[in-house]
One Martini backbone bead per residue (centre of mass of N, CA, C, O) as a GRO file, in nm:
protein
  448
    1UNK     BB    1  -0.808  -6.562   1.751
    2UNK     BB    2  -0.907  -6.282   1.616
    3UNK     BB    3  -0.884  -5.938   1.720
    4UNK     BB    4  -0.971  -5.709   1.487
    5UNK     BB    5  -0.796  -5.440   1.487
    6UNK     BB    6  -0.745  -5.392   1.183
    7UNK     BB    7  -1.033  -5.312   1.115
    8UNK     BB    8  -1.015  -5.032   1.246
    9UNK     BB    9  -0.795  -4.924   1.053
   10UNK     BB   10  -0.962  -4.943   0.798
   11UNK     BB   11  -1.189  -4.758   0.897
   12UNK     BB   12  -1.001  -4.513   0.928
   13UNK     BB   13  -0.924  -4.492   0.633
   14UNK     BB   14  -1.208  -4.444   0.525
   15UNK     BB   15  -1.277  -4.194   0.700
   16UNK     BB   16  -1.048  -4.010   0.612
   17UNK     BB   17  -1.115  -3.998   0.307
   18UNK     BB   18  -1.392  -3.876   0.354
   19UNK     BB   19  -1.302  -3.616   0.501
   20UNK     BB   20  -1.098  -3.549   0.242
   21UNK     BB   21  -1.263  -3.593  -0.026
   22UNK     BB   22  -1.216  -3.874  -0.158
   23UNK     BB   23  -1.257  -4.035  -0.477
   24UNK     BB   24  -1.337  -4.342  -0.420
   25UNK     BB   25  -1.395  -4.668  -0.588
   26UNK     BB   26  -1.165  -4.867  -0.462
   27UNK     BB   27  -1.036  -5.156  -0.258
   28UNK     BB   28  -0.736  -5.359  -0.175
   29UNK     BB   29  -0.628  -5.576   0.097
   30UNK     BB   30  -0.317  -5.751   0.150
   31UNK     BB   31  -0.171  -6.040   0.333
   32UNK     BB   32   0.010  -6.289   0.219
   33UNK     BB   33  -0.223  -6.307  -0.020
   34UNK     BB   34  -0.458  -6.214   0.172
   35UNK     BB   35  -0.764  -6.091   0.186
   36UNK     BB   36  -0.887  -5.836   0.412
   37UNK     BB   37  -0.990  -5.596   0.211
   38UNK     BB   38  -1.300  -5.482   0.044
   39UNK     BB   39  -1.407  -5.214  -0.190
   40UNK     BB   40  -1.711  -5.048  -0.313
   41UNK     BB   41  -1.826  -4.754  -0.488
   42UNK     BB   42  -2.100  -4.643  -0.574
   43UNK     BB   43  -2.123  -4.760  -0.906
   44UNK     BB   44  -1.892  -4.944  -0.842
   45UNK     BB   45  -1.766  -5.270  -0.949
   46UNK     BB   46  -1.694  -5.581  -0.950
   47UNK     BB   47  -1.496  -5.661  -1.241
   48UNK     BB   48  -1.466  -5.383  -1.362
   49UNK     BB   49  -1.347  -5.169  -1.574
   50UNK     BB   50  -1.060  -4.943  -1.534
   51UNK     BB   51  -0.882  -4.673  -1.561
   52UNK     BB   52  -0.511  -4.683  -1.526
   53UNK     BB   53  -0.319  -4.544  -1.684
   54UNK     BB   54   0.015  -4.570  -1.569
   55UNK     BB   55  -0.009  -4.874  -1.520
   56UNK     BB   56   0.052  -4.940  -1.815
   57UNK     BB   57   0.358  -4.918  -1.795
   58UNK     BB   58   0.404  -5.170  -1.622
   59UNK     BB   59   0.274  -5.375  -1.814
   60UNK     BB   60   0.466  -5.320  -2.045
   61UNK     BB   61   0.722  -5.400  -1.888
   62UNK     BB   62   0.648  -5.699  -1.853
   63UNK     BB   63   0.669  -5.765  -2.153
   64UNK     BB   64   0.966  -5.691  -2.177
   65UNK     BB   65   1.067  -5.898  -1.969
   66UNK     BB   66   0.982  -6.149  -2.126
   67UNK     BB   67   1.159  -6.091  -2.378
   68UNK     BB   68   1.422  -6.099  -2.218
   69UNK     BB   69   1.390  -6.394  -2.114
   70UNK     BB   70   1.403  -6.490  -2.437
   71UNK     BB   71   1.639  -6.307  -2.582
   72UNK     BB   72   1.511  -6.050  -2.757
   73UNK     BB   73   1.635  -5.875  -2.524
   74UNK     BB   74   1.821  -5.592  -2.381
   75UNK     BB   75   1.916  -5.337  -2.178
   76UNK     BB   76   2.156  -5.237  -2.398
   77UNK     BB   77   1.977  -5.172  -2.607
   78UNK     BB   78   1.897  -4.989  -2.888
   79UNK     BB   79   1.604  -4.855  -2.991
   80UNK     BB   80   1.677  -4.781  -3.294
   81UNK     BB   81   1.721  -5.083  -3.395
   82UNK     BB   82   1.382  -5.119  -3.407
   83UNK     BB   83   1.341  -4.808  -3.573
   84UNK     BB   84   1.471  -4.728  -3.858
   85UNK     BB   85   1.207  -4.632  -4.019
   86UNK     BB   86   1.185  -4.358  -3.816
   87UNK     BB   87   1.436  -4.222  -3.903
   88UNK     BB   88   1.615  -3.980  -3.981
   89UNK     BB   89   1.879  -3.899  -4.170
   90UNK     BB   90   2.012  -3.734  -3.900
   91UNK     BB   91   2.049  -3.852  -3.618
   92UNK     BB   92   2.077  -3.804  -3.300
   93UNK     BB   93   2.312  -3.910  -3.076
   94UNK     BB   94   2.129  -3.926  -2.825
   95UNK     BB   95   1.930  -4.128  -2.946
   96UNK     BB   96   2.142  -4.353  -3.022
   97UNK     BB   97   2.215  -4.393  -2.696
   98UNK     BB   98   1.946  -4.517  -2.629
   99UNK     BB   99   1.820  -4.737  -2.388
  100UNK     BB  100   1.621  -4.962  -2.231
  101UNK     BB  101   1.710  -4.891  -1.949
  102UNK     BB  102   1.643  -4.588  -1.974
  103UNK     BB  103   1.340  -4.627  -2.036
  104UNK     BB  104   1.251  -4.781  -1.779
  105UNK     BB  105   1.380  -4.522  -1.592
  106UNK     BB  106   1.327  -4.239  -1.714
  107UNK     BB  107   1.617  -4.170  -1.907
  108UNK     BB  108   1.594  -3.994  -2.143
  109UNK     BB  109   1.622  -3.735  -2.415
  110UNK     BB  110   1.355  -3.620  -2.273
  111UNK     BB  111   1.126  -3.380  -2.107
  112UNK     BB  112   0.890  -3.497  -2.296
  113UNK     BB  113   0.633  -3.569  -2.482
  114UNK     BB  114   0.619  -3.604  -2.830
  115UNK     BB  115   0.340  -3.659  -2.864
  116UNK     BB  116   0.010  -3.551  -3.006
  117UNK     BB  117  -0.286  -3.538  -2.898
  118UNK     BB  118  -0.501  -3.501  -3.183
  119UNK     BB  119  -0.261  -3.506  -3.417
  120UNK     BB  120  -0.123  -3.772  -3.408
  121UNK     BB  121  -0.139  -4.084  -3.555
  122UNK     BB  122   0.153  -4.168  -3.457
  123UNK     BB  123   0.297  -4.218  -3.130
  124UNK     BB  124   0.591  -4.329  -3.202
  125UNK     BB  125   0.749  -4.161  -3.418
  126UNK     BB  126   0.814  -3.886  -3.260
  127UNK     BB  127   1.046  -4.007  -3.086
  128UNK     BB  128   1.245  -4.010  -3.362
  129UNK     BB  129   1.195  -3.681  -3.454
  130UNK     BB  130   1.269  -3.543  -3.221
  131UNK     BB  131   1.440  -3.317  -3.014
  132UNK     BB  132   1.670  -3.346  -2.809
  133UNK     BB  133   1.761  -3.220  -2.465
  134UNK     BB  134   1.951  -3.468  -2.368
  135UNK     BB  135   2.126  -3.695  -2.209
  136UNK     BB  136   2.109  -4.011  -2.167
  137UNK     BB  137   2.116  -4.155  -1.847
  138UNK     BB  138   2.089  -3.907  -1.626
  139UNK     BB  139   1.782  -3.805  -1.599
  140UNK     BB  140   1.466  -3.749  -1.478
  141UNK     BB  141   1.179  -3.796  -1.712
  142UNK     BB  142   0.859  -3.796  -1.769
  143UNK     BB  143   0.757  -4.039  -2.043
  144UNK     BB  144   0.501  -4.160  -2.225
  145UNK     BB  145   0.639  -4.211  -2.504
  146UNK     BB  146   0.822  -4.436  -2.409
  147UNK     BB  147   0.592  -4.646  -2.352
  148UNK     BB  148   0.484  -4.648  -2.638
  149UNK     BB  149   0.737  -4.775  -2.764
  150UNK     BB  150   0.733  -5.037  -2.598
  151UNK     BB  151   0.464  -5.136  -2.713
  152UNK     BB  152   0.560  -5.139  -3.010
  153UNK     BB  153   0.786  -5.346  -2.958
  154UNK     BB  154   0.611  -5.582  -2.881
  155UNK     BB  155   0.463  -5.596  -3.154
  156UNK     BB  156   0.716  -5.644  -3.334
  157UNK     BB  157   0.821  -5.913  -3.182
  158UNK     BB  158   0.524  -6.076  -3.147
  159UNK     BB  159   0.262  -5.983  -3.328
  160UNK     BB  160   0.133  -5.831  -3.073
  161UNK     BB  161  -0.045  -5.673  -2.880
  162UNK     BB  162   0.000  -5.614  -2.551
  163UNK     BB  163  -0.274  -5.730  -2.456
  164UNK     BB  164  -0.244  -6.008  -2.599
  165UNK     BB  165   0.021  -6.091  -2.477
  166UNK     BB  166  -0.072  -6.075  -2.174
  167UNK     BB  167  -0.308  -6.264  -2.192
  168UNK     BB  168  -0.138  -6.518  -2.274
  169UNK     BB  169   0.113  -6.484  -2.051
  170UNK     BB  170  -0.068  -6.377  -1.781
  171UNK     BB  171  -0.372  -6.339  -1.731
  172UNK     BB  172  -0.488  -6.626  -1.788
  173UNK     BB  173  -0.291  -6.806  -1.610
  174UNK     BB  174  -0.402  -6.634  -1.332
  175UNK     BB  175  -0.716  -6.543  -1.368
  176UNK     BB  176  -0.723  -6.253  -1.527
  177UNK     BB  177  -1.060  -6.243  -1.671
  178UNK     BB  178  -1.159  -5.985  -1.684
  179UNK     BB  179  -1.260  -5.730  -1.831
  180UNK     BB  180  -1.053  -5.590  -2.101
  181UNK     BB  181  -0.879  -5.293  -2.226
  182UNK     BB  182  -0.705  -5.097  -2.493
  183UNK     BB  183  -0.626  -4.809  -2.583
  184UNK     BB  184  -0.574  -4.635  -2.890
  185UNK     BB  185  -0.423  -4.515  -3.136
  186UNK     BB  186  -0.490  -4.416  -3.458
  187UNK     BB  187  -0.304  -4.671  -3.565
  188UNK     BB  188  -0.367  -4.920  -3.328
  189UNK     BB  189  -0.191  -4.872  -3.086
  190UNK     BB  190  -0.127  -4.915  -2.783
  191UNK     BB  191  -0.138  -4.718  -2.495
  192UNK     BB  192   0.139  -4.779  -2.312
  193UNK     BB  193   0.101  -4.525  -2.082
  194UNK     BB  194  -0.259  -4.517  -2.044
  195UNK     BB  195  -0.502  -4.737  -2.179
  196UNK     BB  196  -0.568  -4.927  -1.952
  197UNK     BB  197  -0.852  -5.153  -1.882
  198UNK     BB  198  -0.921  -5.274  -1.551
  199UNK     BB  199  -0.952  -5.449  -1.276
  200UNK     BB  200  -0.887  -5.451  -0.948
  201UNK     BB  201  -0.843  -5.763  -0.910
  202UNK     BB  202  -0.639  -5.791  -1.147
  203UNK     BB  203  -0.430  -5.602  -1.036
  204UNK     BB  204  -0.378  -5.771  -0.785
  205UNK     BB  205  -0.285  -6.034  -0.925
  206UNK     BB  206  -0.041  -5.917  -1.080
  207UNK     BB  207   0.112  -5.800  -0.837
  208UNK     BB  208   0.147  -6.066  -0.686
  209UNK     BB  209   0.315  -6.202  -0.901
  210UNK     BB  210   0.554  -6.009  -0.873
  211UNK     BB  211   0.606  -6.046  -0.566
  212UNK     BB  212   0.649  -6.377  -0.631
  213UNK     BB  213   0.845  -6.374  -0.911
  214UNK     BB  214   0.631  -6.461  -1.168
  215UNK     BB  215   0.567  -6.778  -1.183
  216UNK     BB  216   0.728  -6.833  -1.469
  217UNK     BB  217   0.622  -6.581  -1.657
  218UNK     BB  218   0.821  -6.389  -1.516
  219UNK     BB  219   1.111  -6.288  -1.454
  220UNK     BB  220   1.256  -6.279  -1.152
  221UNK     BB  221   1.470  -6.055  -1.200
  222UNK     BB  222   1.268  -5.843  -1.298
  223UNK     BB  223   1.086  -5.828  -1.049
  224UNK     BB  224   1.317  -5.743  -0.860
  225UNK     BB  225   1.437  -5.486  -1.019
  226UNK     BB  226   1.187  -5.298  -1.068
  227UNK     BB  227   1.172  -5.235  -0.734
  228UNK     BB  228   1.417  -5.060  -0.779
  229UNK     BB  229   1.634  -4.800  -0.773
  230UNK     BB  230   1.723  -4.615  -1.094
  231UNK     BB  231   1.606  -4.320  -1.015
  232UNK     BB  232   1.641  -3.985  -0.947
  233UNK     BB  233   1.350  -3.759  -0.808
  234UNK     BB  234   1.382  -3.505  -0.596
  235UNK     BB  235   1.236  -3.268  -0.775
  236UNK     BB  236   0.988  -3.380  -0.693
  237UNK     BB  237   0.629  -3.378  -0.628
  238UNK     BB  238   0.570  -3.543  -0.382
  239UNK     BB  239   0.689  -3.785  -0.187
  240UNK     BB  240   0.593  -4.039  -0.382
  241UNK     BB  241   0.756  -3.862  -0.632
  242UNK     BB  242   1.070  -3.854  -0.467
  243UNK     BB  243   1.185  -4.170  -0.402
  244UNK     BB  244   1.192  -4.282  -0.687
  245UNK     BB  245   1.280  -4.504  -0.973
  246UNK     BB  246   1.226  -4.770  -1.162
  247UNK     BB  247   1.058  -4.996  -1.374
  248UNK     BB  248   0.776  -4.842  -1.420
  249UNK     BB  249   0.807  -4.741  -1.116
  250UNK     BB  250   0.748  -4.633  -0.784
  251UNK     BB  251   0.881  -4.513  -0.512
  252UNK     BB  252   0.859  -4.551  -0.162
  253UNK     BB  253   0.892  -4.546   0.180
  254UNK     BB  254   0.861  -4.900   0.161
  255UNK     BB  255   0.872  -4.927  -0.171
  256UNK     BB  256   0.634  -4.977  -0.429
  257UNK     BB  257   0.454  -4.847  -0.735
  258UNK     BB  258   0.176  -4.841  -0.904
  259UNK     BB  259   0.090  -4.542  -1.109
  260UNK     BB  260  -0.215  -4.368  -1.166
  261UNK     BB  261  -0.399  -4.135  -1.253
  262UNK     BB  262  -0.614  -4.054  -0.974
  263UNK     BB  263  -0.553  -4.344  -0.798
  264UNK     BB  264  -0.396  -4.577  -0.941
  265UNK     BB  265  -0.304  -4.852  -0.727
  266UNK     BB  266   0.006  -5.044  -0.631
  267UNK     BB  267   0.107  -5.107  -0.304
  268UNK     BB  268   0.428  -5.217  -0.214
  269UNK     BB  269   0.522  -5.421   0.090
  270UNK     BB  270   0.774  -5.628   0.148
  271UNK     BB  271   0.823  -5.653   0.462
  272UNK     BB  272   0.486  -5.731   0.492
  273UNK     BB  273   0.343  -5.851   0.247
  274UNK     BB  274   0.188  -5.597   0.121
  275UNK     BB  275  -0.131  -5.482  -0.043
  276UNK     BB  276  -0.248  -5.188  -0.218
  277UNK     BB  277  -0.548  -5.132  -0.402
  278UNK     BB  278  -0.665  -4.869  -0.630
  279UNK     BB  279  -0.954  -4.672  -0.715
  280UNK     BB  280  -0.990  -4.337  -0.870
  281UNK     BB  281  -1.058  -3.959  -0.838
  282UNK     BB  282  -0.811  -3.692  -0.776
  283UNK     BB  283  -0.794  -3.452  -0.997
  284UNK     BB  284  -0.948  -3.211  -0.825
  285UNK     BB  285  -0.709  -3.245  -0.624
  286UNK     BB  286  -0.420  -3.088  -0.534
  287UNK     BB  287  -0.310  -3.336  -0.367
  288UNK     BB  288  -0.434  -3.606  -0.423
  289UNK     BB  289  -0.286  -3.918  -0.399
  290UNK     BB  290  -0.138  -3.858  -0.127
  291UNK     BB  291  -0.379  -3.919   0.057
  292UNK     BB  292  -0.369  -4.225   0.023
  293UNK     BB  293  -0.091  -4.280   0.118
  294UNK     BB  294  -0.112  -4.148   0.401
  295UNK     BB  295  -0.349  -4.315   0.506
  296UNK     BB  296  -0.207  -4.588   0.487
  297UNK     BB  297   0.072  -4.525   0.640
  298UNK     BB  298  -0.094  -4.422   0.909
  299UNK     BB  299  -0.351  -4.630   0.954
  300UNK     BB  300  -0.224  -4.929   0.864
  301UNK     BB  301   0.078  -5.017   0.827
  302UNK     BB  302   0.188  -5.026   1.133
  303UNK     BB  303  -0.022  -5.291   1.197
  304UNK     BB  304   0.101  -5.482   1.020
  305UNK     BB  305   0.156  -5.788   1.204
  306UNK     BB  306   0.014  -5.703   1.486
  307UNK     BB  307  -0.259  -5.734   1.334
  308UNK     BB  308  -0.595  -5.863   1.273
  309UNK     BB  309  -0.840  -6.019   1.036
  310UNK     BB  310  -1.118  -6.069   0.894
  311UNK     BB  311  -1.271  -6.063   0.621
  312UNK     BB  312  -1.358  -5.757   0.439
  313UNK     BB  313  -1.671  -5.621   0.309
  314UNK     BB  314  -1.755  -5.323   0.126
  315UNK     BB  315  -2.048  -5.110   0.082
  316UNK     BB  316  -2.037  -4.809  -0.088
  317UNK     BB  317  -2.030  -4.449  -0.135
  318UNK     BB  318  -1.999  -4.181  -0.292
  319UNK     BB  319  -1.925  -3.864  -0.207
  320UNK     BB  320  -2.088  -3.590  -0.151
  321UNK     BB  321  -2.201  -3.281  -0.106
  322UNK     BB  322  -2.236  -3.048   0.105
  323UNK     BB  323  -2.529  -2.901   0.286
  324UNK     BB  324  -2.787  -2.630   0.311
  325UNK     BB  325  -3.132  -2.613   0.293
  326UNK     BB  326  -3.176  -2.307   0.375
  327UNK     BB  327  -3.041  -2.204   0.080
  328UNK     BB  328  -3.237  -2.294  -0.115
  329UNK     BB  329  -3.325  -2.286  -0.460
  330UNK     BB  330  -3.567  -2.333  -0.712
  331UNK     BB  331  -3.519  -2.066  -0.900
  332UNK     BB  332  -3.337  -1.923  -1.194
  333UNK     BB  333  -3.382  -1.720  -1.450
  334UNK     BB  334  -3.231  -1.657  -1.719
  335UNK     BB  335  -2.886  -1.634  -1.809
  336UNK     BB  336  -2.684  -1.408  -1.994
  337UNK     BB  337  -2.393  -1.432  -2.200
  338UNK     BB  338  -2.120  -1.295  -2.306
  339UNK     BB  339  -1.935  -1.287  -2.605
  340UNK     BB  340  -1.667  -1.396  -2.506
  341UNK     BB  341  -1.584  -1.669  -2.272
  342UNK     BB  342  -1.411  -1.904  -2.087
  343UNK     BB  343  -1.696  -2.099  -2.088
  344UNK     BB  344  -1.886  -2.060  -2.338
  345UNK     BB  345  -2.131  -1.910  -2.244
  346UNK     BB  346  -2.489  -1.832  -2.289
  347UNK     BB  347  -2.669  -2.004  -2.072
  348UNK     BB  348  -2.853  -2.006  -1.745
  349UNK     BB  349  -3.072  -2.236  -1.556
  350UNK     BB  350  -3.270  -2.279  -1.268
  351UNK     BB  351  -3.424  -2.617  -1.178
  352UNK     BB  352  -3.359  -2.702  -0.904
  353UNK     BB  353  -3.173  -3.004  -0.979
  354UNK     BB  354  -3.118  -2.805  -1.240
  355UNK     BB  355  -2.929  -2.718  -1.531
  356UNK     BB  356  -2.948  -2.501  -1.797
  357UNK     BB  357  -2.694  -2.560  -2.038
  358UNK     BB  358  -2.517  -2.317  -2.245
  359UNK     BB  359  -2.275  -2.388  -2.496
  360UNK     BB  360  -2.059  -2.509  -2.729
  361UNK     BB  361  -2.247  -2.793  -2.707
  362UNK     BB  362  -2.509  -2.655  -2.617
  363UNK     BB  363  -2.833  -2.755  -2.492
  364UNK     BB  364  -2.837  -2.877  -2.148
  365UNK     BB  365  -2.871  -3.082  -1.891
  366UNK     BB  366  -2.769  -3.044  -1.534
  367UNK     BB  367  -2.770  -3.290  -1.308
  368UNK     BB  368  -2.825  -3.307  -0.942
  369UNK     BB  369  -2.754  -3.409  -0.636
  370UNK     BB  370  -2.882  -3.408  -0.294
  371UNK     BB  371  -2.694  -3.605  -0.086
  372UNK     BB  372  -2.605  -3.716  -0.380
  373UNK     BB  373  -2.507  -3.919  -0.635
  374UNK     BB  374  -2.572  -3.903  -0.976
  375UNK     BB  375  -2.652  -4.070  -1.272
  376UNK     BB  376  -2.538  -3.940  -1.583
  377UNK     BB  377  -2.481  -3.701  -1.830
  378UNK     BB  378  -2.283  -3.502  -2.011
  379UNK     BB  379  -2.299  -3.209  -2.146
  380UNK     BB  380  -2.293  -3.303  -2.490
  381UNK     BB  381  -2.220  -3.619  -2.373
  382UNK     BB  382  -2.401  -3.905  -2.398
  383UNK     BB  383  -2.142  -4.120  -2.352
  384UNK     BB  384  -2.092  -3.972  -2.063
  385UNK     BB  385  -2.073  -4.064  -1.758
  386UNK     BB  386  -2.194  -3.939  -1.433
  387UNK     BB  387  -2.114  -3.786  -1.124
  388UNK     BB  388  -2.362  -3.581  -0.949
  389UNK     BB  389  -2.334  -3.292  -0.728
  390UNK     BB  390  -2.503  -3.075  -0.490
  391UNK     BB  391  -2.471  -2.752  -0.294
  392UNK     BB  392  -2.569  -2.536  -0.046
  393UNK     BB  393  -2.348  -2.304   0.130
  394UNK     BB  394  -2.507  -2.033   0.078
  395UNK     BB  395  -2.630  -1.751  -0.005
  396UNK     BB  396  -2.634  -1.800  -0.349
  397UNK     BB  397  -2.448  -2.076  -0.310
  398UNK     BB  398  -2.340  -2.313  -0.557
  399UNK     BB  399  -2.235  -2.650  -0.575
  400UNK     BB  400  -2.088  -2.833  -0.860
  401UNK     BB  401  -2.008  -3.188  -0.915
  402UNK     BB  402  -1.834  -3.367  -1.181
  403UNK     BB  403  -1.785  -3.711  -1.265
  404UNK     BB  404  -1.624  -3.873  -1.502
  405UNK     BB  405  -1.670  -4.252  -1.561
  406UNK     BB  406  -1.525  -4.354  -1.795
  407UNK     BB  407  -1.236  -4.394  -1.993
  408UNK     BB  408  -1.191  -4.072  -1.878
  409UNK     BB  409  -1.137  -3.972  -1.591
  410UNK     BB  410  -1.302  -3.674  -1.477
  411UNK     BB  411  -1.371  -3.310  -1.413
  412UNK     BB  412  -1.608  -3.078  -1.241
  413UNK     BB  413  -1.588  -2.761  -1.055
  414UNK     BB  414  -1.852  -2.549  -0.915
  415UNK     BB  415  -1.946  -2.204  -0.876
  416UNK     BB  416  -2.264  -2.042  -0.797
  417UNK     BB  417  -2.345  -1.689  -0.803
  418UNK     BB  418  -2.631  -1.539  -0.672
  419UNK     BB  419  -2.689  -1.181  -0.765
  420UNK     BB  420  -2.957  -1.074  -0.826
  421UNK     BB  421  -2.925  -1.041  -1.185
  422UNK     BB  422  -2.678  -1.239  -1.128
  423UNK     BB  423  -2.427  -1.478  -1.264
  424UNK     BB  424  -2.148  -1.651  -1.126
  425UNK     BB  425  -1.900  -1.859  -1.278
  426UNK     BB  426  -1.686  -2.103  -1.127
  427UNK     BB  427  -1.426  -2.306  -1.288
  428UNK     BB  428  -1.293  -2.642  -1.279
  429UNK     BB  429  -1.057  -2.892  -1.406
  430UNK     BB  430  -1.001  -3.196  -1.561
  431UNK     BB  431  -0.852  -3.322  -1.827
  432UNK     BB  432  -1.058  -3.307  -2.127
  433UNK     BB  433  -1.236  -3.254  -2.400
  434UNK     BB  434  -1.512  -3.230  -2.235
  435UNK     BB  435  -1.368  -2.987  -2.034
  436UNK     BB  436  -1.276  -2.729  -2.200
  437UNK     BB  437  -1.538  -2.531  -2.094
  438UNK     BB  438  -1.429  -2.548  -1.751
  439UNK     BB  439  -1.230  -2.276  -1.728
  440UNK     BB  440  -1.320  -2.020  -1.508
  441UNK     BB  441  -1.489  -1.693  -1.551
  442UNK     BB  442  -1.846  -1.588  -1.547
  443UNK     BB  443  -2.103  -1.344  -1.638
  444UNK     BB  444  -2.456  -1.315  -1.596
  445UNK     BB  445  -2.788  -1.193  -1.713
  446UNK     BB  446  -3.091  -1.061  -1.673
  447UNK     BB  447  -3.319  -0.968  -1.886
  448UNK     BB  448  -3.521  -0.668  -1.904
   0.00000   0.00000   0.00000
């Protein structure tokens, strides 16, 4: 009979992340391939696609591994040999020496991504026309453009975009058939380093496949080697981003992880045959995803193998902002802001649990729940759903936090200080074009 003590550890994990105000959207924990705990935080649901950000890099690498297993590529191939049509007249020797091995382990000849989102039509070509900054194969520099090139390479060799290639070769054969899609660059190529949108449970299925050696679909040697340390990244911070880097995966204190911006994780623990997968949005938190790692490694991991539990399924809600109803104000304003100001604000008016917000995007309501997150749309962006909550923290002090939950999860966190005839708004954001006007401080006044 199961002693159920591991269940308590999972509950401690959930409670800790709630106390630390981590915006978790869902998680799955399995041991020995058996799911022990699964949770979704409303409005996020089982089987729905979620932006995976840099988990896309690992999935792109799996496609490269399959092509290597078929003899179409090798680790020591030079990437320029597959993109001669993109080379300048006199290519830099450092670029010419760059190999696929170096690209998989993020040891390219660039210190940053070459393509410019919103400017470049083709995100692959700039990789071959930019000026290298150092010798390849020497030091770790995280480079999303590198993964973009690998996705373009899959398309060139297979005749299929990487999502279609993986669907045929990996996703469908293992039953990872939930809705999924891959955002494209303006030229139509999948965003190999960031654009995959897939479900939590399909992420879990693919990661288990890799842990089990590829199941004859992905070369066993590639699955084994990708989770080993191939690059030293000790100059990074925090802990789980300075433990080393494999082939488009991050090393952790006990194994390795697929890691996407904001808390999209597949944390692999080989010694205990355990796997934690999460979806989240930690981008507004300065500590960020490290809170999830620490909670798992401290609250659950030590007890795996010592304790057990029957399968647990949790239906939870995303945590709202705390508040004190004694400080609530019913209405204030309108306040008019002088232009220009960092927030591009023109006017703000408080009407109960709604702000009439006028900025560079026009005049729109910004509705927030009190004691709950409500689903609405982001001001000026009717196609972007948000989770929005507010709370009065002190006299005249209102906090409003909005998480955009569409294909590019990001957010805005604001303090609004009402003092006499003035309103001062302090705002910070996680980056997305929709949040461009939400970083800084501005004061407005009631016109006499």
